[in-house]
N, C-alpha and C positions, 0 to 999 in steps of 0.2 A: 164216125163216132170216135174211133181209136185215135185219129189224127187230132181231134179236138181235145181229147184227154191229154195226149202227149204235149200239145201246144200249151195247155193250161198249166201242166206240170212244169214245163220249161219256164213259163212266165213267173211262177211261184219261186222256182229255184233262182232265177235271174234277180228277182226282187230281193230275195234273201241275201244273195251274194253282194249286191250293190247297195244294200240298205245302209243308211247312216245310223250310227249308234251314238246316242248322247248319254254321257254320264251325268247323273243328277244327284248332287250331294244334299241330303235332307236331314233336318234336325228334329223332325216330329218324333215324339217318344211315347205319348200317352196311347194306350192300346187301341182305342177307337179311331184316333187320328192316324195311327200307323196303318190300320186296316183300310181306312178311307184312301190314303195315299196309294196303297197297293192297288185298290180297286180302280182308281182313276188312271194310274199308269197302265194297268192292264187294258182299260178301255182305249186309251191313246194308242197303245201298241197294236191293238186289233184294228183300229180305224186308220192307222198310218203304218202300213207294213214296210214302207220305205224309210221311216224315221223311227227307230226303236230306242226306247229309253231304258237305261240301266240305273237302278237306284243304289246309291252308296249311302248307307246310314251312318250318321255321325252323332256326337254328343255335344251338348252346349259347353261342357267343361273343357273339351279339347278342340273345339271347332276353330278357334283363331289359330292355334298352332298348326292344325292340319291344313287349313287353307293357305297360310303363309308358306308352309313347307312345300305344298303342291304347286303354288304359284311360282315359287323360286326354283323348284325342280323341273318345271316345264311340263308337268303332268296333271294340271288342274282339271277339275270337273267342268264340263261345258256349262251346266246350270248349277248354281249354288244358292242355298237358303241360309240366312242368318238375320241378325238384328238390322233394321233399316239403317241405323246410324253408322254401321260398319261399312256400308257401300261407298259413302263419301271418302272414307279413308283408303279403302282398297282401290277406288278409282284414282285418287290423287297419287297413289303409289304405283300406278300403272298396271294394276292386276285385273281390274274390272273393266269391261267394255262399255263405252258410252252408248246409251240407248235412245238418245234424242231423235234419231231418224226412225226408230221403231215404235216408240210409245204412241198409242192411238188416241184420237180425240175422245173416244168412249172412256178410256181410262182416266184421262185428264178431267173429263166432265163428271165422272162418277166417284172419284177419290178426292177427298178434301185436300186443298193445297198445302195445309200445314203438315199433313202426313207425308206428302212427297218431299218436304224440305230436307229431311235427313239424307235423302238419296242424291241430292245435288251437291256439286262442289261450288266454290265461290265464284266461278266464272260461267255457271249455267249448264255444266255437263251433268246429265242424269245417268246414274249407274245402277239403279234398282227399281223394281216395281213392287210397291207395298201391297200386302194382301190380307194381313190380319193384325189385330191389336188387342190390348187388354185394358182393364181398369185395375189399378193397384188399390187394394182395399185393406181395411182392418177387419179381420175376422174376430168375432167375439163369441164367448161361451154363453148362450142364452140362459142356461140353468144358473150359472154363477151370477149373472146380472139380476135374475129374478130373486135369488136368495138375498141379494143386497138391496133390493127395492129400487133398482136402476131402471128408469124409463127413458127411452130415446124418442126424439122428435119423429114425426111421420116420414120425413125425408132421410132420416138416419144420418144427418150431417151435424157434427158437433164442433164447437170451438176448441182451441188449444187448452183454454182454461177448463172447459168441461172434460176434455180428455184426461187432464191431470187429476181432476176431482174424482172421476170414475176410477182411474188407475189406483188412486190412494184408497178408495173404498173397497176395492176388490183384492188388494194386496193383503195377504194373511200371513201371520207369523205364529210359531208355536211358543210354548212356555219358555224356551231358551232363546227366543227372539230370532230363530232361524226362519227364513221365508219358506212357506209351504205353497203359496200361490203368488206368482208375480202378476202385477197389474197388466203389463204389456211387454212384448218382445218385438223390437223393430230392428232386425239385423242390418248391419252396415251394407251388406251385399244387396239388400232390397232397396236401398237408397231412399228410405222414408225421409231422411234428413234433407235430401234434395227437393222433395215436395215442400217441406217447411221453408226452405230457402226461397223457392219460387213464390210461395204464398206471402212472403215478406218483401217481394220484389228485390230479392238479394242478388248480388253479383259476386262471383269469385274469379271467373275467367271472362275477360272482356276482349272484344275485337274492334279495331279501328277501321276506318274506311279503306285502308290499304291491306286489310285482312291480316294485320299483325296482332298477335295475342299478348296479353299480359295478365298476371295475377294481381287482382285488385279486389280486396274484400270490403264491401260496404257495410253500413250499420245494420241493414236488413238481414244480410247473410249472417252477421255476427249474432244477432238476436236469435235467429233460427237455430244456429249451431248450439248456442248457449242453452236454449230450451231443450233441445234433443239430449244434450249431455247431462242436463240437470235431472232428467228422469232417472239417470243412473247414479250420479254423484251426490246430488242434493236430496232429492225426494225419495230415492231408493225404491222406485216402483218398477224398475227395469234392471235385469241382471247384466253383468259384464259379458254374458254370452253373446252379445251383439258382435263381438270380435270374431269368434271362430265357430259359431253354431252351424251345424249341418242340417240339411233339409229334413232328414228322417227324424233326428232328435227333436227338432223344432216342432214338427207336426205331432209326434208322439207325446211330447210335453203338453201341447195344446189340448189334445184329446184326453189326456190323463188329468187335466186340471192344474198342471204346473204353471201354465200361462193363461190368464183370462182373456187376453187379446194378443193377436199376432198380425204383423203386416205381411201381405203377400199378394200376388197377382190373382185376379178372379178365377183363373183357370184351376186354382187349387181346390175349387169346389168338388171336382171329380174325385180327388183323394178323400175328402171329408165324407162324401156320400158313400164311400165304401164301408165306413164305420157306422153301421146301423144303430140307431138310437142316440147318436151324438147330436146334440141340439145346438146348432150354430147359426149365426147371422153375419151380416156385413154392415159396416159403417164407414164413413169418411170424416176427415177433419177439414175445417175451413178456417181462414183468418178473416173475420168479418165478411166482406163480399167476395174476397179472393178465394175461389174454390178450385183452383188449378190442381190437378192430381197427376201423379206419375203414370206414364204409359210407355211401353216399349214396342212400337210397331215392328213387324217382321216383313221381309221382302225377299224377292227372287232376283238374281242377276246372272250375267253371263261372263265367263272368263274371257279376258282379252286374247288369250291364246287359242280359244276355240276356233276350229276350222269350219264350224257349222253354225254360225251366229243366226242366220235366217231361220233355220230349223229350231234352234234353241229358243228363239223368241216366240215362234209359233207354239211351242210347248208351254212356255210361260203364259202366253195369252189364254191357252186352254185351261191351265191350272187356276188362273186368277179371274176367270169369267164370273159372272153373277152367281150362277148356280153352284159352281165348284168352290168358289170362295166361301159361300154359305155352308156347304157340306163339310169342308175341312175345318172351318172355324168352329162350327157347332160341335163337331166330334172332339175338338181340342179344348172345349169350354172357353174359347176366345170369341172375339167378335170380328167379322169381316170389316175391311176398311171401305168397301164399296157401299155407297148409299143404297143402291138397288138391292144389294144382298141383305142389308139390315132390315129391309121390308119383310123378310121372311118372318112369319108369325112366331116361330120358335124362339126368336130372340126377345120377344115381348111377353113371353109366358111367365106367370108367377112361379111356376115350378122351378125349384132350385135357384130361385131369386134371379132369374135371367132379366126380368123386367127392371129390378132395382139396379143391377149392374149396367144395363143399357142406358138407364136414365142418367147415369154418371158419366157416360162417354163424352158428353158435351164439355166436360171439364178436363178430360184426359189429354195429355200432351207429353212429349218428351221433355222432361224438366232439366235434363243434363245439358251442359254447354256443348255445342256442336263443334268442338275443337279437335282437329286431328291430333292424335296422341293423348286424348283425354284419359284413357285407361292407365297410361303410364303415370300421368300426373296424379290420378286418384289413388292408385294402389301402391305406388312407390313413395308418395310423399303425403298427400292429404289425409288418407285413412290412417297411415301409421302415426301421424301427429295427433289425430283424434284419439287413437288408442292410448297414446302416452298420457293424455289428459284423463281418460277413463281409469287408467291404472295408477293415477296420482303421481306420475313421473314428470309432469310438465303442466304449467298453468295454461289456461286458455289463451291469455294474451301472448305468451311466449310461442304457443303452438301456431297461432294465426300469423304472428310476425315471421316465424320460420317458414311457414307455408308461402308467404309472399316473397321473402328473400330467396329461398332455395327454389321455389317454383319458377320464378323468373329466370334463374340460372338454367333450370331444366328446359324451359321453353326456348331459350337462346340456343342451347345445344341441339334441340330438335328442329332448329331452323324456323321457328314460328315467330321470332322477333326480328 
């Protein structure tokens, strides 16, 4: 008996000494989602004593800087979590490991192809495994709508013209003509303008058959941008806060009646539910039959520097299986990308409008162009030019011309032309 105990102890010690440790960089932040990640990692570590996972918690605001620094410094996490669209860029930069030899038939058959797209480069290399997604919605204050006699269609989908009409009705001013309630707030960071561009079949960044990019703004894109900016400059139903609004101020303003409508991901329901008694709902806009709506899928990938890629992918497979995808996504007020996970009845429940948000998933897609270096183009040139129009320092014509001219210079410097 004593020998058996000693042998068992030796085996445990040996397993601990020779165990592989994986660093897992995770961006989950909502309390229930964080707890679920902890629970699943604990289960993995108990069931896999020879492959232990260590969580490194990150923030969305600093994730790009952290990952690039860790990749370049040679100390990158084995497994990392971020927006699906970033995996193509990290892969093409040589930081993310190709997963073509790892991805399973089950994943390919269960996850829609258009969601996988962001994780592929232009030669067919796969760098990430998608696992959750959102529907970007317009949250509205039901009490303000009722006070103004506004009725929405059963599917809660309205046209651009109807959106403007509603925004004008709910925008209120005091005796001194100061706005007390704005019709809508759609921050530039939430990219509602990209949804409008997509609904007009607009193009700003185009790619030819040789994967060369250029800035080319068509009429549809111009109309969409003009409509978005007119909400601020012409109709004055949206404040200039679109430029620099922060999340806390935006949500507090919405709850306090400063904004009758705000654009945000459907995950924001969790925050609104904390405010007992606040009466909110969700709606979407459409352009005739074009109902495409912004979505930002998230994914898991493996660092090219990882010495334990097989073990890392086994962990990703565990985290993204049908059951665990559903558990994490539901805790995060998001939706899993797996069709099998979406069959979970919780995602079809009328409670907290899960059923409505799920019905809109069929229209959700990443509306941003899949160009490497997109964020540099957007935040260093495109958005600053829109801001100049908003502030009255530049006409829309001049802003768009400058975006084309300077944008193509930028793309050339980035090696995209």
